C-alpha positions as CSV (number, residue, x, y, z in Angstrom):
1,X,-7.4,10.8,4.8
2,X,-6.9,7.9,7.1
3,X,-3.2,6.3,6.8
4,X,-4.2,3.1,8.5
5,X,-6.7,0.5,8.1
6,X,-9.7,0.3,10.3
7,X,-9.6,-1.8,13.4
8,X,-12.6,-3.9,11.9
9,X,-10.7,-4.6,8.8
10,X,-7.6,-5.8,10.7
11,X,-9.8,-8.0,12.8
12,X,-11.5,-9.5,9.9
13,X,-8.2,-10.3,8.2
14,X,-6.8,-11.9,11.5
15,X,-9.9,-14.1,11.6
16,X,-9.6,-15.0,7.7
17,X,-6.0,-16.1,8.3
18,X,-7.2,-18.2,11.3
19,X,-10.0,-19.6,9.2
20,X,-7.8,-21.0,6.3
21,X,-6.0,-23.9,7.9
22,X,-9.7,-25.3,8.5
23,X,-10.9,-24.3,5.0
24,X,-7.7,-25.7,3.4
25,X,-9.1,-29.4,4.9
26,X,-12.0,-29.2,2.3
27,X,-10.5,-27.3,-0.4
28,X,-7.1,-28.6,-2.1
29,X,-6.5,-25.1,-3.9
30,X,-6.8,-23.4,-0.7
31,X,-4.5,-25.8,0.8
32,X,-2.2,-25.4,-1.8
33,X,-2.0,-21.6,-1.4
34,X,-1.4,-22.1,2.6
35,X,1.3,-24.2,2.0
36,X,3.0,-22.4,-0.7
37,X,2.8,-19.1,1.3
38,X,4.8,-20.5,4.3
39,X,8.2,-19.0,4.3
40,X,7.4,-16.2,1.8
41,X,8.5,-13.5,4.0
42,X,11.9,-15.5,4.6
43,X,12.3,-15.5,0.8
44,X,11.4,-12.1,0.2
45,X,13.9,-11.1,3.1
46,X,16.6,-13.3,1.4
47,X,16.3,-11.9,-2.0
48,X,16.2,-8.4,-0.7
49,X,19.7,-9.0,1.3
50,X,21.5,-10.7,-1.7
51,X,19.7,-9.2,-4.8
52,X,18.2,-5.8,-4.0
53,X,20.1,-3.0,-5.3
54,X,18.9,0.3,-3.6
55,X,20.5,2.4,-6.4
56,X,18.0,0.9,-8.9
57,X,14.5,1.5,-9.1
58,X,12.3,-1.4,-8.4
59,X,8.5,-1.6,-9.6
60,X,6.6,-4.1,-7.6
61,X,3.5,-5.6,-9.4
62,X,0.6,-7.3,-7.8
63,X,-1.9,-9.4,-9.5
64,X,-4.2,-11.8,-7.5
65,X,-4.8,-14.5,-10.1
66,X,-4.2,-15.3,-13.8
67,X,-6.4,-12.9,-15.3
68,X,-4.9,-10.1,-13.8
69,X,-1.5,-11.4,-14.1
70,X,-2.0,-11.4,-18.1
71,X,-3.0,-8.0,-17.8
72,X,0.3,-7.2,-16.1
73,X,2.1,-9.2,-18.5
74,X,2.9,-6.8,-21.5
75,X,3.7,-4.0,-19.1
76,X,6.2,-5.9,-17.4
77,X,7.7,-7.0,-20.8
78,X,7.9,-3.6,-22.0
79,X,9.4,-2.0,-18.7
80,X,12.0,-4.7,-19.0
81,X,12.9,-3.9,-22.6
82,X,12.9,-0.5,-22.1
83,X,14.1,0.1,-18.5
84,X,16.6,-2.8,-18.0
85,X,18.2,-1.1,-15.2
86,X,15.2,-1.1,-13.1
87,X,14.6,-4.2,-10.9
88,X,10.9,-5.7,-11.3
89,X,9.0,-7.9,-8.6
90,X,5.9,-9.6,-9.2
91,X,3.6,-11.1,-6.4
92,X,0.1,-13.1,-6.8
93,X,-2.3,-14.5,-4.4
94,X,-3.9,-17.7,-6.2
95,X,-1.9,-21.0,-6.7
96,X,-3.4,-20.9,-10.3
97,X,-0.9,-18.1,-10.9
98,X,2.0,-19.9,-10.3
99,X,2.6,-21.1,-13.7
100,X,2.2,-17.7,-15.1
101,X,4.7,-16.0,-12.6
102,X,7.6,-18.2,-13.6
103,X,7.2,-17.0,-17.2
104,X,7.4,-13.4,-16.3
105,X,10.4,-11.5,-16.9
106,X,10.9,-10.1,-13.4
107,X,13.8,-10.6,-10.7
108,X,11.8,-12.2,-8.4
109,X,8.0,-13.5,-8.2
110,X,6.3,-15.4,-5.1
111,X,3.0,-15.0,-3.3
112,X,1.9,-12.0,-1.6
113,X,2.0,-12.3,2.3
114,X,-1.0,-11.6,4.3
115,X,-2.2,-8.3,4.7
116,X,-1.2,-7.8,8.4
117,X,0.9,-4.7,9.6
118,X,3.9,-6.8,10.7
119,X,4.0,-8.9,7.2
120,X,3.7,-5.7,5.3
121,X,6.3,-4.1,7.0
122,X,8.7,-7.2,6.4
123,X,8.2,-7.6,2.7
124,X,8.4,-3.4,2.3
125,X,11.8,-3.6,4.0
126,X,12.7,-6.3,1.9
127,X,11.9,-4.9,-1.4
128,X,12.0,-1.0,-0.9
129,X,10.0,-0.4,-3.8
130,X,9.9,2.9,-5.8
131,X,6.2,2.1,-6.8
132,X,3.9,-0.1,-6.1
133,X,1.3,-1.2,-8.9
134,X,-2.0,-3.4,-8.6
135,X,-3.2,-5.1,-11.5
136,X,-7.2,-4.8,-12.1
137,X,-8.9,-4.1,-8.7
138,X,-7.5,-5.8,-5.7
139,X,-5.6,-2.9,-3.6
140,X,-4.7,-4.1,-0.3
141,X,-5.4,-1.6,2.6
142,X,-2.6,-2.6,4.8
143,X,-0.1,-2.8,2.3
144,X,-1.0,0.4,0.3
145,X,-1.4,2.6,3.1
146,X,2.0,1.5,4.8
147,X,3.6,2.0,1.4
148,X,2.3,5.5,1.1
149,X,3.4,6.3,4.4
150,X,6.8,5.5,3.2
151,X,6.9,7.4,0.1
152,X,6.1,4.7,-2.4
153,X,4.3,5.8,-5.3
154,X,1.1,3.9,-5.9
155,X,-0.8,2.9,-9.2
156,X,-3.6,0.8,-10.5
157,X,-3.7,-0.7,-14.0
158,X,-6.5,-2.0,-16.3
159,X,-8.7,-1.1,-13.7
160,X,-12.4,-2.2,-13.8
161,X,-15.5,-2.4,-11.3
162,X,-18.5,-4.3,-12.4
163,X,-22.0,-2.3,-11.8
164,X,-23.0,-5.1,-9.1
165,X,-19.6,-5.5,-7.8
166,X,-19.6,-6.0,-3.8
167,X,-16.9,-3.8,-3.6
168,X,-19.1,-1.1,-4.1
169,X,-21.3,-2.0,-1.1
170,X,-20.8,-1.8,2.6
171,X,-18.6,-2.9,4.3
172,X,-16.0,-3.6,1.5
173,X,-16.3,-0.2,0.2
174,X,-15.8,1.4,3.7
175,X,-12.8,-0.8,4.4
176,X,-10.8,0.1,1.0
177,X,-11.9,3.6,0.8
178,X,-8.5,5.2,2.3
179,X,-6.5,2.6,-0.2
180,X,-8.0,3.7,-3.4
181,X,-7.6,7.7,-2.3
182,X,-4.3,6.9,-1.8
183,X,-3.4,5.8,-5.4
184,X,-1.3,8.3,-7.4
185,X,-2.4,6.9,-10.8
186,X,-5.2,4.8,-11.9
187,X,-5.3,3.4,-15.7
188,X,-9.2,2.4,-16.2
189,X,-10.3,0.3,-19.1
190,X,-13.3,2.7,-19.7
191,X,-14.8,5.8,-18.5
192,X,-17.6,4.4,-16.5
193,X,-14.9,2.1,-14.8
194,X,-13.2,5.5,-14.0
195,X,-16.6,6.7,-12.4
196,X,-17.1,3.7,-10.4
197,X,-13.3,3.9,-9.1
198,X,-14.3,7.5,-7.8
199,X,-17.2,5.7,-6.0
200,X,-14.5,3.4,-4.3
201,X,-12.6,6.4,-3.1
202,X,-10.0,7.1,-6.1
203,X,-9.6,10.8,-6.7
204,X,-10.5,11.9,-10.1
205,X,-7.4,13.8,-10.8
206,X,-5.8,10.3,-10.6
207,X,-7.8,8.6,-13.3
208,X,-7.2,8.3,-17.1
209,X,-8.6,5.9,-19.4
210,X,-5.8,3.6,-20.6
211,X,-7.7,0.6,-21.6
212,X,-7.5,-3.3,-21.2
213,X,-3.9,-4.7,-21.8
214,X,-5.5,-8.2,-22.3
215,X,-6.5,-7.2,-25.8
216,X,-2.6,-6.5,-26.6
217,X,-1.9,-9.8,-25.0
218,X,-4.3,-12.1,-26.6
219,X,-3.4,-10.4,-30.1
220,X,0.4,-11.0,-29.7
221,X,0.0,-14.6,-28.5
222,X,-2.5,-15.4,-31.7
223,X,0.3,-13.8,-33.9
224,X,3.0,-16.0,-32.5
225,X,0.8,-19.4,-32.8
226,X,2.3,-22.0,-34.7
227,X,-0.2,-25.0,-35.1
228,X,2.6,-27.5,-36.3
229,X,4.2,-27.8,-32.7
230,X,2.9,-30.2,-30.3
231,X,0.6,-30.7,-28.9
232,X,-1.6,-29.2,-31.4
233,X,-0.2,-31.3,-34.1
234,X,-1.7,-34.1,-32.8
235,X,-4.9,-32.9,-33.6
236,X,-4.4,-33.1,-37.0
237,X,-5.2,-36.8,-37.1
238,X,-8.7,-35.6,-37.4
239,X,-9.9,-35.3,-41.2
240,X,-10.2,-31.9,-42.8
241,X,-13.5,-30.6,-42.6
242,X,-14.3,-31.7,-38.9
243,X,-16.6,-29.7,-37.0
244,X,-14.9,-28.9,-33.8
245,X,-16.3,-27.2,-30.5
246,X,-13.8,-26.2,-28.0
247,X,-15.0,-26.0,-24.4
248,X,-12.5,-24.2,-22.4
249,X,-11.9,-23.7,-18.6
250,X,-14.8,-25.6,-17.8
251,X,-16.2,-26.3,-14.2
252,X,-18.4,-29.5,-13.7
253,X,-21.7,-27.5,-13.8
254,X,-20.4,-26.4,-17.5
255,X,-19.6,-29.9,-18.6
256,X,-23.4,-30.9,-17.5
257,X,-24.7,-28.8,-20.3
258,X,-21.4,-29.2,-22.7
259,X,-21.5,-33.0,-23.0
260,X,-25.3,-33.8,-23.4
261,X,-25.4,-31.1,-26.0
262,X,-22.5,-32.6,-27.6
263,X,-24.3,-35.8,-27.7
264,X,-27.4,-34.3,-29.5
265,X,-24.7,-32.8,-31.8
266,X,-22.8,-36.0,-32.6
267,X,-26.3,-37.7,-33.5
268,X,-26.6,-35.1,-36.3
269,X,-23.1,-34.3,-37.2
270,X,-21.1,-37.6,-37.3
271,X,-18.1,-35.5,-38.0
272,X,-18.1,-33.1,-34.9
273,X,-15.7,-33.4,-32.1
274,X,-15.4,-31.8,-28.6
275,X,-11.9,-30.6,-27.4
276,X,-13.0,-30.3,-23.7
277,X,-10.4,-28.3,-21.4
278,X,-11.6,-28.4,-17.7
279,X,-10.5,-25.5,-15.5
280,X,-8.6,-27.7,-13.2
281,X,-7.5,-30.8,-15.1
282,X,-6.7,-32.8,-11.8
283,X,-7.3,-36.6,-11.7
284,X,-10.9,-36.1,-9.6
285,X,-12.0,-33.8,-12.5
286,X,-10.9,-35.9,-15.3
287,X,-12.4,-39.2,-13.9
288,X,-15.7,-37.1,-13.5
289,X,-15.5,-36.3,-17.2
290,X,-15.1,-39.9,-18.2
291,X,-18.0,-41.0,-16.0
292,X,-20.5,-38.4,-17.3
293,X,-19.5,-39.3,-20.9
294,X,-19.7,-43.2,-20.0
295,X,-23.4,-42.4,-18.6
296,X,-24.1,-40.5,-21.7
297,X,-23.0,-43.3,-23.5
298,X,-20.6,-41.2,-25.6
299,X,-17.5,-42.8,-27.0
300,X,-14.7,-43.0,-24.4
301,X,-13.0,-39.8,-24.3
302,X,-9.2,-39.7,-25.1
303,X,-6.8,-37.6,-23.2
304,X,-4.6,-35.2,-25.5
305,X,-1.5,-36.5,-24.0
306,X,-2.3,-39.7,-25.2
307,X,-4.1,-38.8,-28.5
308,X,-1.4,-40.3,-30.6
309,X,-1.5,-43.7,-29.1
310,X,-4.9,-44.6,-29.9
311,X,-7.8,-44.3,-32.6
312,X,-9.3,-40.6,-32.7
313,X,-12.3,-40.3,-30.5
314,X,-14.6,-37.6,-31.1
315,X,-14.0,-36.3,-27.4
316,X,-10.7,-35.1,-26.4
317,X,-10.0,-34.1,-23.0
318,X,-7.0,-31.7,-22.3
319,X,-5.0,-33.1,-19.5
320,X,-2.5,-30.2,-19.0
321,X,-2.7,-26.4,-18.3
322,X,-1.2,-23.5,-20.2
323,X,-2.5,-24.1,-23.7
324,X,-6.3,-23.4,-23.8
325,X,-5.7,-20.1,-25.4
326,X,-4.0,-21.5,-28.5
327,X,-6.3,-24.6,-28.6
328,X,-8.8,-22.1,-29.6
329,X,-7.2,-21.8,-32.9
330,X,-8.5,-25.2,-34.0
331,X,-12.2,-24.3,-33.0
332,X,-15.0,-23.8,-35.4
333,X,-17.3,-22.9,-32.0
334,X,-16.1,-22.1,-28.5
335,X,-18.0,-22.5,-25.2
336,X,-16.0,-20.5,-22.6
337,X,-16.5,-21.9,-19.0
338,X,-17.5,-20.4,-15.9
339,X,-20.9,-19.2,-17.3
340,X,-22.9,-22.2,-15.3
341,X,-21.0,-21.3,-11.9
342,X,-20.2,-18.4,-9.6
343,X,-16.5,-18.7,-10.2
344,X,-16.5,-15.9,-13.1
345,X,-16.5,-16.4,-16.7
346,X,-13.1,-17.2,-18.3
347,X,-11.9,-15.1,-21.0
348,X,-13.8,-14.9,-24.1
349,X,-11.0,-13.0,-25.8
350,X,-9.3,-15.9,-26.5
351,X,-11.5,-17.2,-28.9
352,X,-12.5,-14.3,-30.2
353,X,-9.0,-13.2,-31.4
354,X,-8.8,-16.3,-33.5
355,X,-12.1,-15.4,-35.4
356,X,-14.3,-18.0,-33.4
357,X,-17.6,-17.3,-32.5
358,X,-18.3,-17.9,-28.6
359,X,-21.0,-19.4,-26.6
360,X,-21.4,-19.1,-22.8
361,X,-23.7,-19.7,-19.9
362,X,-25.9,-17.2,-18.3
363,X,-23.4,-16.0,-15.7
364,X,-21.6,-13.9,-17.6
365,X,-22.7,-10.2,-16.5
366,X,-19.5,-9.7,-14.6
367,X,-17.3,-9.7,-17.8
368,X,-17.3,-6.8,-19.7
369,X,-15.8,-8.4,-22.7
370,X,-18.5,-10.7,-22.9
371,X,-21.1,-8.0,-22.8
372,X,-19.2,-6.2,-25.7
373,X,-19.0,-9.5,-27.6
374,X,-22.8,-10.2,-27.2
375,X,-23.5,-6.7,-28.1
376,X,-21.5,-7.1,-31.4
377,X,-22.9,-10.4,-32.4
378,X,-19.8,-12.4,-31.6
379,X,-21.1,-14.5,-28.9
380,X,-24.3,-16.1,-27.6
381,X,-25.4,-16.3,-24.2
382,X,-27.2,-19.8,-23.2
383,X,-30.2,-20.2,-20.9
384,X,-29.7,-21.9,-17.7
385,X,-31.0,-25.1,-19.3
386,X,-28.2,-24.8,-21.8
387,X,-28.1,-28.4,-23.3
388,X,-30.9,-27.7,-26.2
389,X,-29.6,-24.0,-26.9
390,X,-26.1,-25.1,-27.2
391,X,-26.8,-27.9,-29.5
392,X,-29.0,-25.7,-31.6
393,X,-26.6,-22.7,-31.8
394,X,-23.9,-25.2,-33.0
395,X,-26.3,-26.5,-35.8
396,X,-26.8,-23.2,-37.0
397,X,-23.3,-22.4,-37.2
398,X,-22.5,-25.7,-39.0
399,X,-25.0,-25.4,-41.7
400,X,-24.5,-21.8,-42.2
401,X,-20.7,-21.3,-42.1
402,X,-21.0,-17.5,-43.7
403,X,-23.0,-16.6,-40.4
404,X,-20.3,-18.5,-38.4
405,X,-17.8,-16.4,-39.8
406,X,-19.5,-13.1,-39.4
407,X,-19.9,-13.9,-35.9
408,X,-16.1,-14.9,-35.5
409,X,-15.0,-11.6,-37.6
410,X,-17.1,-9.7,-34.9
411,X,-15.4,-10.9,-32.3
412,X,-11.9,-10.3,-34.1
413,X,-12.5,-6.7,-34.7
414,X,-13.4,-6.2,-31.1
415,X,-9.9,-7.6,-30.2
416,X,-8.2,-5.2,-32.7
417,X,-10.1,-2.4,-31.7
418,X,-8.6,-2.8,-28.0
419,X,-5.2,-2.8,-29.0
420,X,-2.7,-0.2,-27.8
421,X,-3.7,-0.4,-24.2
422,X,-0.5,-1.7,-23.3
423,X,1.9,1.0,-24.5
424,X,-0.6,3.5,-22.9
425,X,-0.4,1.6,-19.7
426,X,3.4,1.1,-19.6
427,X,3.5,4.9,-20.2
428,X,1.2,5.5,-17.3
429,X,3.6,3.2,-15.0
430,X,6.9,4.8,-16.4
431,X,5.4,8.4,-15.6
432,X,4.4,7.1,-11.9
433,X,8.1,6.0,-11.3
434,X,9.9,8.9,-12.8
435,X,7.9,11.5,-11.7
């Protein structure tokens, strides 16, 4: 088994790193990540000198973005409760995960350094991990193989590989194969995922089906939801019986469908309202939504933070992050964003856990949860020209509450059936660390 990444992989990492400053000029999210990653090695070293206790086991969990972080969250919470003597470190790659990282019960959280030999060595020197655990799929070759050479146990949790994943093709498959082969334990979401992990290089004897921990996360969050607290109490200004469409984590391409469809719906259901939560509620995106609403002659949208200051509008725009999962609780119908872009479909489990039927755009095939929800009748995938299909589906569920409840119940059952993965996954990590 090769114990170091290929020359081509290392060269591609160096080229990508050099291209980042140029890309950052045109993408605010990339720029934020580049700025925030400066000094990460110094921060890791400082924590290692002052806080790392080599007598205690340390589990390092890496999750690239929010979705993967939510899969790691219940495992970290359980480990903290069951093994308080262990030290826990969490790293992420995307700036969108910063907020989640601050809420996790870990001893240290920060960005993952670039996957270069010198940076990886410095991070491993600082942390001295007993185990390195990746969430979902991203297994960085330089880091993984360097940790392996030091005797660190390696794991992958909530692992899933889409049928048409680019990782299954050359050159990504060849570059990552030694890293996947080095994994000691792999907990997959399904047996099919286990088969595809073997195609990537994982050893059959290392793989077991543990399920998707997000099912536990969304169910537990739903159980804790309190609709009397802010900002959800603000939505009570609408009269009972208002038909509510919550469109969550939307991109401009999604809004190009949702807003015109809501114009049509409002003409036939005057009591309807739209709660629109953009994926990135920055000033430019919020301004674009307002412009589109004006162009469509919709009533002036009201931002959620200003809702109590004026007369209710049928269009409410959510201007903060971190509350979308709970907002679905007030919905009669959900539209989940990302299906009209290539950015990736947002979580369909978040509305499903509240018994809310789901609509989505045509680019949903990378989401296993979406496929299961559609198969069970808890969701409807819309066509590329989605204005009229979305309007029609909302009307169906408005005029037939029994059909709406049936679709919602199918989604809720799916979530409940998926519970237990967090317990199985945490057991896998404990066994990985304790041998």
